[in-house]
C-alpha positions in Angstrom: 13.2 -6.8 -19.4 16.8 -7.7 -20.4 17.5 -9.0 -16.9 14.4 -11.2 -17.1 15.4 -12.4 -20.6 18.8 -13.4 -19.3 17.2 -15.6 -16.7 15.1 -17.2 -19.4 18.2 -17.9 -21.5 19.9 -19.4 -18.5 17.0 -21.8 -18.0 17.0 -22.9 -21.6 20.8 -23.5 -21.6 20.7 -25.3 -18.2 18.3 -27.8 -19.7 21.0 -28.5 -22.3 23.7 -29.1 -19.6 25.3 -25.7 -19.6 26.4 -24.2 -16.4 26.7 -20.5 -15.5 30.0 -18.8 -14.6 30.6 -15.2 -13.5 34.1 -15.4 -14.9 34.3 -14.9 -18.7 37.7 -16.5 -18.8 36.2 -19.8 -17.7 33.4 -19.7 -20.2 33.0 -21.6 -23.4 30.1 -19.4 -24.5 29.6 -15.7 -23.7 26.3 -14.0 -24.6 25.9 -10.2 -24.5 22.2 -9.3 -24.0 21.5 -6.0 -25.6 19.3 -2.9 -25.7 18.7 -0.6 -28.7 16.6 2.1 -27.0 19.5 4.6 -27.1 22.7 4.9 -29.1 24.8 5.0 -26.0 23.6 1.5 -25.0 24.6 0.1 -28.4 28.0 1.8 -28.2 28.6 0.2 -24.8 27.8 -3.2 -26.3 30.3 -2.7 -29.1 33.0 -1.8 -26.5 32.2 -4.9 -24.5 32.4 -7.0 -27.6 35.9 -5.7 -28.4 36.9 -6.7 -24.9 35.6 -10.2 -25.5 37.4 -10.3 -28.8 40.7 -10.0 -26.9 39.6 -12.9 -24.8 38.7 -14.9 -27.9 42.2 -14.4 -29.4 43.6 -16.0 -26.3 40.9 -18.7 -26.4 40.0 -19.4 -30.1 37.3 -21.9 -29.2 35.2 -19.3 -27.4 31.7 -18.8 -28.8 30.5 -15.1 -28.6 26.9 -14.3 -29.2 24.7 -11.2 -29.3 21.1 -11.5 -28.0 18.1 -9.2 -27.8 17.1 -6.0 -29.4 20.4 -5.0 -30.9 20.7 -8.4 -32.5 17.2 -8.0 -33.9 17.8 -4.5 -35.2 21.2 -5.0 -36.8 20.9 -8.7 -37.9 23.5 -9.6 -40.6 25.0 -6.1 -40.4 26.3 -6.9 -36.9 28.0 -10.1 -38.2 29.7 -8.0 -40.9 30.8 -5.2 -38.7 31.9 -7.5 -35.8 33.3 -10.4 -37.6 34.3 -12.4 -34.5 30.6 -12.7 -33.3 29.4 -16.2 -33.8 25.7 -16.2 -32.8 23.0 -13.6 -33.3 19.6 -14.3 -31.7 16.6 -12.0 -31.4 14.4 -11.8 -28.3 12.0 -14.4 -29.6 14.7 -16.9 -30.6 16.1 -18.0 -27.3 14.7 -21.6 -27.5 16.9 -22.0 -30.6 20.1 -21.1 -28.8 21.3 -24.7 -28.3 21.1 -25.3 -32.1 22.7 -22.0 -32.9 25.6 -22.8 -30.5 26.1 -26.2 -32.1 26.3 -24.5 -35.6 28.8 -22.0 -34.3 31.0 -24.7 -32.7 31.1 -26.2 -36.2 32.7 -23.1 -37.5 29.7 -21.4 -39.1 27.9 -18.1 -38.2 24.5 -18.8 -36.7 21.6 -16.4 -36.8 17.9 -16.4 -35.9 16.0 -13.2 -35.5 12.5 -14.3 -36.5 9.9 -12.4 -34.4 7.0 -14.4 -33.1 3.3 -13.4 -32.6 2.8 -15.8 -29.7 6.1 -16.6 -27.9 5.9 -15.6 -24.2 8.3 -18.3 -22.7 5.4 -18.9 -20.2 6.4 -22.6 -19.7 10.0 -21.8 -18.8 11.0 -21.5 -15.2 13.7 -18.8 -15.2 17.1 -19.5 -13.5 17.3 -16.6 -11.1 20.5 -14.5 -11.4 19.9 -12.3 -8.5 22.2 -12.7 -5.5 19.8 -11.7 -2.7 17.0 -14.2 -3.4 14.6 -11.6 -2.1 13.3 -9.8 -5.2 12.5 -11.4 -8.6 11.3 -10.2 -12.0 8.4 -11.9 -13.8 7.8 -11.1 -17.5 4.0 -11.1 -18.0 3.9 -10.0 -21.6 6.2 -9.2 -24.6 6.2 -6.8 -27.4 4.7 -3.3 -27.9 2.2 -1.7 -30.3 2.3 1.9 -29.2 4.7 3.1 -32.0 6.1 6.1 -30.2 7.9 8.1 -32.8 11.3 7.9 -31.1 11.2 4.2 -30.1 12.6 1.0 -31.8 10.8 -1.4 -29.4 7.9 -2.4 -31.7 10.3 -3.3 -34.5 12.7 -5.3 -32.3 10.3 -6.8 -29.8 7.3 -7.5 -32.1 3.5 -7.4 -31.4 2.0 -7.5 -27.9 1.2 -10.9 -26.5 0.3 -11.7 -22.9 1.0 -14.8 -20.8 -1.7 -17.0 -19.4 -2.4 -15.6 -16.0 -2.3 -19.0 -14.4 1.4 -19.4 -15.3 2.1 -16.0 -13.8 0.3 -16.9 -10.5 2.1 -20.2 -10.3 5.4 -18.5 -10.8 4.6 -16.1 -7.9 3.6 -18.9 -5.6 6.8 -20.9 -6.5 9.0 -17.8 -5.8 7.4 -17.2 -2.4 7.9 -20.9 -1.5 11.6 -20.4 -2.4 11.9 -17.5 0.0 11.4 -14.5 -2.3 9.3 -11.7 -0.8 8.9 -9.4 -3.7 8.1 -9.7 -7.4 8.1 -7.1 -10.2 5.7 -7.7 -13.1 7.4 -6.7 -16.3 6.2 -5.6 -19.7 7.0 -2.9 -22.3 3.5 -1.6 -21.3 2.2 -3.7 -18.4 -1.2 -2.0 -18.2 -2.1 -3.1 -21.7 -1.8 -6.7 -20.6 -4.8 -8.6 -22.0 -5.3 -12.4 -22.1 -8.3 -14.3 -23.3 -9.1 -18.0 -23.9 -12.6 -19.0 -24.7 -14.9 -17.2 -22.2 -12.0 -16.4 -19.9 -10.5 -12.9 -19.9 -8.1 -11.0 -17.8 -6.7 -7.4 -18.0 -3.9 -5.9 -16.0 -6.0 -4.7 -13.0 -7.5 -8.2 -12.6 -4.1 -9.8 -12.9 -2.5 -7.5 -10.4 -5.3 -8.2 -7.9 -4.9 -12.0 -8.3 -1.1 -11.7 -7.8 -1.6 -9.6 -4.7 -4.0 -12.3 -3.3 -1.5 -15.1 -3.7 0.1 -14.1 -0.4 -0.1 -10.9 1.7 3.6 -11.2 2.5 4.6 -11.1 -1.1 5.1 -7.5 -2.3 4.1 -6.7 -5.8 5.6 -4.1 -8.1 5.1 -3.5 -11.8 6.8 -1.6 -14.7 6.3 0.1 -17.0 2.9 1.9 -17.2 1.8 4.0 -20.2 -0.2 7.1 -19.1 -2.8 6.6 -21.8 -3.7 3.1 -20.3 -3.5 3.9 -16.6 -7.1 3.2 -15.6 -9.1 4.2 -12.5 -9.6 0.5 -11.9 -5.8 -0.1 -11.7 -5.4 2.8 -9.3 -8.2 1.4 -7.1 -6.4 -2.0 -7.0 -3.1 -0.4 -6.0 -4.9 1.5 -3.2 -6.9 -1.6 -2.0 -4.1 -4.1 -1.4 -1.4 -3.2 1.1 1.2 -5.6 -0.5 0.8 -3.8 -3.9 3.6 -1.3 -3.6 2.6 2.4 -3.5 4.9 3.3 -6.4 4.0 4.1 -10.0 6.5 4.6 -12.8 4.6 6.8 -15.3 6.8 8.0 -18.1 5.8 11.5 -19.3 8.7 12.1 -21.8 7.7 15.8 -22.3 5.6 18.4 -20.6 4.6 19.9 -23.9 1.4 18.8 -25.6 2.9 19.7 -29.0 5.9 17.5 -28.5 3.8 14.7 -27.0 1.7 14.7 -30.2 4.9 14.6 -32.4 6.1 11.7 -30.2 2.8 9.9 -30.9 2.4 9.3 -27.1 -1.4 9.1 -27.3 -2.1 11.7 -24.5 -1.5 15.4 -23.9 -0.2 17.4 -20.9 -3.7 17.7 -19.3 -4.4 13.9 -19.6 -1.1 13.2 -17.8 -1.9 15.7 -15.1 -5.3 14.1 -14.6 -3.7 10.7 -14.1 -1.3 12.1 -11.6 -4.1 13.8 -9.7 -6.1 10.5 -9.7 -3.1 8.7 -8.1 -2.6 11.5 -5.5 -6.3 11.5 -4.6 -6.7 7.8 -4.2 -3.2 6.8 -3.0 -1.8 9.8 -1.1 1.4 8.1 0.0 2.2 6.9 -3.5 5.6 7.8 -5.1 5.5 8.7 -8.8 8.6 8.4 -11.0 9.0 9.1 -14.7 11.1 9.2 -17.8 12.0 12.4 -19.6 13.5 12.9 -23.1 14.8 16.4 -23.9 15.7 17.8 -27.3 13.2 15.9 -29.3 12.7 17.0 -32.9 11.7 20.8 -33.1 11.6 21.2 -29.3 11.7 24.9 -28.5 12.7 26.7 -25.3 9.0 27.1 -24.6 8.5 23.3 -24.9 11.4 22.8 -22.5 10.0 25.2 -20.0 6.7 23.3 -20.1 8.6 20.2 -19.1 10.3 21.9 -16.2 6.9 23.3 -15.0 5.3 19.9 -15.2 8.1 18.4 -13.2 7.7 21.0 -10.5 3.9 20.5 -10.5 4.1 16.7 -10.3 7.0 16.8 -7.8 8.4 13.5 -9.2 10.2 11.3 -6.7 12.7 10.2 -9.3 13.2 10.4 -13.0 15.3 8.7 -15.8 16.4 11.6 -17.9 18.0 11.5 -21.4 18.9 13.5 -24.4 17.0 12.5 -27.5 18.9 10.0 -29.6 17.7 9.4 -33.1 17.3 5.6 -33.7 17.3 4.3 -37.3 14.0 3.0 -38.6 11.8 4.9 -36.2 9.0 7.2 -37.2 11.0 10.2 -36.1 14.1 9.1 -38.1 12.0 8.7 -41.2 9.8 11.7 -41.0 11.3 14.3 -38.7 14.6 16.3 -38.5 16.8 15.9 -35.4 17.3 19.7 -35.4 18.0 20.5 -31.8 21.8 21.1 -31.5 23.6 18.8 -29.1 24.9 21.7 -27.0 21.3 22.8 -26.4 20.2 19.3 -25.6 23.0 19.0 -23.0 22.1 22.3 -21.4 18.4 21.4 -21.2 19.3 18.0 -19.8 21.5 19.5 -17.1 18.6 21.8 -16.1 16.2 18.9 -15.9 18.7 16.8 -13.8 19.3 19.7 -11.5 15.6 20.3 -10.9 15.0 16.6 -10.4 17.8 16.4 -7.9 16.1 19.1 -5.8 12.7 17.5 -6.2 14.0 14.1 -5.1 15.7 15.8 -2.1 12.6 17.7 -1.0 10.5 14.5 -1.4 13.0 12.6 0.8 13.0 15.3 3.4 9.3 14.9 3.8 9.9 11.3 4.8 12.3 12.2 7.7 10.7 11.3 10.9 8.3 8.8 9.3 8.3 5.0 9.9 8.3 2.6 7.0 8.1 -1.1 6.5 11.3 -2.1 4.7 12.0 -5.3 2.9 15.7 -6.0 3.6 17.5 -6.8 0.4 21.1 -7.2 1.6 24.1 -5.6 3.2 24.9 -2.0 2.2 27.6 -1.5 -0.4 29.3 1.1 1.8 29.4 -0.7 5.1 29.1 -4.3 6.4 27.5 -2.9 9.5 24.5 -1.5 7.6 21.6 -3.0 5.6 19.7 -1.7 2.6 16.2 -2.3 1.5 13.3 -0.5 -0.1 10.0 0.7 1.3 6.7 0.4 -0.5 7.4 3.6 -2.3 10.5 2.0 -3.9 12.9 4.3 -2.0 16.2 2.9 -0.8 16.5 2.9 3.0 19.9 2.3 4.7 20.2 1.5 8.4 22.4 -0.3 10.9 21.5 -3.9 11.3 22.5 -7.6 11.2 22.6 -9.5 7.9 20.4 -12.1 9.5 17.6 -9.7 8.8 18.0 -10.1 5.0 14.8 -11.2 3.3 12.7 -10.0 6.2 10.4 -7.0 6.7 11.5 -4.6 9.4 10.2 -1.2 10.5 12.7 1.7 10.1 12.4 5.3 11.2 14.0 7.8 8.9 16.4 10.2 10.6 18.0 11.9 7.6 18.3 11.7 3.8 20.2 12.4 0.7 18.5 13.1 -2.7 18.8 9.3 -3.5 18.6 7.6 -0.1 16.7 7.5 3.1 18.9 6.9 6.1 17.2 5.4 9.2 17.4 3.2 12.2 15.3 0.2 13.3 12.1 1.4 14.9 12.6 -0.7 18.1 16.0 0.8 18.9 
């Protein structure tokens, strides 16, 4: 979402005659787009701001701004703690950035963190920041109303609101005409997408189907799904359209029904397992990835073992794994005690990482010998003689090839693997 937001900001500023530079030393304005999901993310932002402050001392006219969730959460406090920051803008205030920059250039601090009930930036054509011009992100909705106990998103992103589907379809068509061959539909919870106007209505399965129909050569991905809203209709759409990627990111967070209830996730262990079984039954070749938080309030060793057992049962292809980090203002911070010692959190996280490493490797081993259609994204970081791309299951495939194949679909046979990468060769060689 932050990457997509940065592209929206670029488009707004480009309309006011700003140009983008990849070199901060050349810039007149530097924005840091932020995340508040975890404390580590905010700490990295503060470190980055200190680096920019050194640059500002050398270039006093430099305007420094903080955008996004951290700006929304800390507001005036951020201006007080980091006195050299000039602009603070929340995720619904990007249209106001030209005015805020003007105020800052006049020597005053500028802030706008007003959340909106209807801002979707649907009329803005994002200025794409990606280098490969193959894959693009499309934000289809903003906000969240799930109120998971550990999460700050509802308070920093506001209520759910969905874009007019016509604007989304037009953006897909425009991207395809520009040479893009893959889009990822983004939202805090994409499968709660819901748009209506008069007698017209669209939910996420309907939107996904319409996007898939724009062009069979345009691959479609989406993130992130909430297990409580993953419908049989959505699974059926994924199965029916070849260009809808066979990959579902389905955050479980914990394998313990007790912890899931404390987290206010809206489902239990059995519900999650039922959704995984429905995916496996209807889309046998689908990869399933997840998010896991360990060490949530009152988590016992038994709860931890339930997470490990669910991981083994589901055989996740990949997982984003974290220690619980209490965030100020959340339900958990207000009503629960962060009572799992950090040493135990670390030990449990290491066990989860080790297990997932083995699951990912075993999953990749099952792909050795198979042939996949791969969308080539670019040259491999490790060798100019190799290309990298992803298959429908969102697995990275590396193989020898010429860079003229970038942006094209090729068939690759997998000859070996690591836990993170499939290594192959072109099928016709």
